[in-house]
N, C-alpha and C positions, 0 to 999 in steps of 0.2 A: 477536046482540049479544052473546052471553057467548061464542060459538064465537070470534069475532073479538077476543075479548080473550085467551082463550088461543092462538090462532091465531098471531098478530101475534107473540109472543114466542119461541116454538116458531121461529116462520121465522127470528127476528133470530137464535136460537142457532144454528140450522142454519148460516145463513148465514156467520155469524162463524167458527164452526168448519169452513166449507172453508176461508174466508181464512185461515183459521190454520194449515191443510192444506197450504198452495199456496204457494211459494216459488220466486223466478227469480234464476238463475243468468247474470251477467254475461257476453260473452265474454272481461274482462279479468280473471276471476274463475275458481277451483275452489272447490266446496262439499261438505262434508263432514256429514252426518247421524248425529247423535251420537243414542243413547236411556241414560242413565243413564251419558253417560262414554266410550259403548265407540261405535266407528264399528260404523253397519250399512248405511250407503251413500256411493257415494262422485257426485257428478255433478259431473263436470268439462267436457262439454260442455254450452255456452248455452242456455239453454232454461227450461222451465216443472219442477220438480219437486215433492216429493208428500213427505209427512212425517205423524206422529201428534201429533196437536194435546195441549199438554201433557206429553207423554210424550218428544218428540224435538226435537232443537235445531238449527239449522243454523248453521254454523262457516265463514264465510268466507275465504280466502287471495286473493293478488294472482297472478295468471298469469304477469304479465308480466316482460320483465328489469329484475332487480331493481339500484343502483347501491349499493355500499359504500366511503366512503374511510376507510382508518386514518387511526389519529393519527400526527404523525410517529414515526418508531423507530429508534433508535441500535442501529446493525451496529457487527462489527469484522471486516471480511474477514482475509483469513490473513496479511496485512502490518501487522496489528497499526494500522493508519491509519483510524480511527474515523469514520462518515458517519453522516449522519440522512438515512432515507429516508422518501419521499412516496408511498402505493403507495395503488392502488382496483381493487374488484373488480367483475368483471359479472356476478351468476348468476340462478339463477332458479328458482323449486321446482316439480320435476322428480316426485316420489312424494310426491301430499297424505299418502299415510296412514303412510307412511314418517317425514314429517315433524310431523306428529300425534302419533305415540309417542316422538319424539325429543325437542321440546319441548314436548311435552302445551299446558298452558294459557296457557303462556308466549307463544306465538304468532309474530309476525315478528319481532318486538325480540328475542327470546331467540334465534332461530338466526343473527338478525344480531353480538349477541355474540359466541357459538361459533363463529360464521365469522371474524372479528375474529381470536381467538385460533387459530385454525388459520393463517390467512394470516400471522400475528407470527410465530408458529414457525417455519414452512416460509421466510418469509424470512430469519429469521435463520441457519437451518439452509445454507439456499442459497446467498448474498451470504457466509456465513462461509465457506467452502469455496474462495472464488476471492480474487484481489487486487482494490485498489482500484482500480486502472487497466484492470482486465477490466470490474469496474461502470460507470466513466465511458464506456468506450468503447463500439463498435458491438454488442460482442460481449453489453451487457445484455439484447437482443430475445431471445438462447437462452437466459439467466439467468430472464426473467419466464415464458417456456414451461415451464421446470422450477419455476417454483414454481405457475404452476398444475396443470402434472399432480402433484404431490405434491398440492396443494387437493382436485383433484377427487377422490381415491380416500377421503379423509378428509368430505368434504362430502357424498359417497352418504350417509354411514352419518345423517346430518341426512335426508334428504330431497333435498337441494341438489343442482344441476348448476351448477358453474362454469365461464363461459362465457372467460373471459378475465381478468387480470391483470396490470395496468400497473405503470411506476413515472415517478411524475411526474417528481421534481423526487429529486438527490442532491447534498448540502451537506455542507460541513467545521462539525461543532460550531461555536460561537462563540468556546470559548475555543481553540479548533485554528487559526480563520484568519487571525491574527498571525502567527504560526511558520509557516504554509504561505507567508502570502504572501513574507515572507521569506527562506524556503527558495525560494521559485519567482522571486524578485529574485536572489539571490546566482547559484543555476542561469544568469538570463538574462546576470548580470553576467559568469559564466566563460564562458559563449559564447560575450557580446561581446569578451573579451580572446584567448579563442582564434583568434578572428574579424583583430582587430587585429594578434594574431603572425603568421597565417596572409599576410595584406597585409603587413606589414612586410618575411616573406620573399622572398614575389615582390617587393614596391619593390624591396628590394636586390640578388634577381635580374638585376633588368631594369636597375638603375643598373650592374651591373656588367658586365653582358653593354656598354651602353652607354656605358660607359669602355673598355670592349676595343675596341668596333667604331671608337670614335673614335682611340685609340691606332694601331689598324692605320691607319686610312683616314690621320693625320697620319706615320704614320710610309713608308708608301706614299709617299704626296706627297711627303715628303721627299726620300724615295730617288729619286723621279722629278725634283725637281727636280738634285738634283747630280747624276743622271746628265746633264739636259739643260746645266746650267751646267758639267760639265765638258765636254760636247760643245762647247759654244762657246767654251770656253778653250779649246781644242784648237783650233777653229776659225780664231781669234782668231791665236791663237801660228800656227799654221799661213800665215795674213795676215801676219803681220809679218815671219815669217818668210821667204814670197815675195819681200814689199817690202824687207825690208833685204839678199835678193839680189840683185835688180835695181839696188840702191842705195847699198852701203851707207855711202856717206861721207852722204849725205841722211840716213839713219836714223837715225847717228850725232848730225845737227846735229838732227833735230826731237827725240830723246831728251835732249839737254842742252838742248832750249830750252825745252821742257815741264819741266825737272827748275828750269831758272831759272824758271821763272813760279811755280810750287808753292814754292822756299823761300823768294824774296824777294817778301814782299809785306809792304806796308806793319805796322808794328809786331810783325810777325815775322822780321827781315830781320839781324839779328847772326849773324853766325858767325865761328869763329874757323878759321881755312886758311892754311897756306903759300900762299906767292905764286906758287908753280911747279906747287900741287896742280893732275893734270889736269881739276878740275873746273872752270876757268877758261881752260880750252885756246880753245874760240871765243871767249869775251871777248879772250884776248889777239892770236888771229886777227888780219888784215891786215883782214878784214871789220868784226869788232869795235871796230876801233880808231876806222874811219871811220865806224863808225855812233853812236861817243862823239862 
């Protein structure tokens, strides 16, 4: 009974000692075994690990790919057109020993703040070396790659591996938006005025061509009509001449009758002529007197 009283506490102490000397590393993490603040063992593989109770301690770090969103950052490109940039990075703890030596007891949060400083500095440097049009164009993929490559070198000193850097949004500062909108509106108005001017110029060319075509067509039609009229007049004169040649007396009579008909109309028959005028030859002839 007395042995049991001493044995049970001893067994309990042994069990507690064994339990405190064991630790489990999850597949999502890495572990360091520290002795008085110094690294004595690195446990990167998942499974069971051992440490000396009370003397050594275990510090765990995330082994997954981590994400870090930067606060909106104002940059000034080479054309002095300020932009506000939102970016984020993907990274992981690659060298857990270097990570511990670099950040100490600050852990992952301290490393994230230092990574923020690196990313902000590299973003300002890279985007400040190009124009705002390059940042807003498809060339931004190359700019993100430059930022990532520059950050990789500096983050390696922290034991971090930068996997990717992305620009989420690139906007103008609020105070510059109205000025930019007005400038864009002025540019669009200028382009519209240019288009209208080119349209008016083209319309004038088309109208001038149409007017020239009308003049040419009318001139050609008038020329052809004059030719036809001349040919008709010539044919008519030829017919008259032929008729006159066959019976000159009848032709003269016909012309006189036509002249009487045209001149002696109601309301327009007042004529002042001498009685012996040739105009009245046929009226004074025997045929005319008989007609009267």
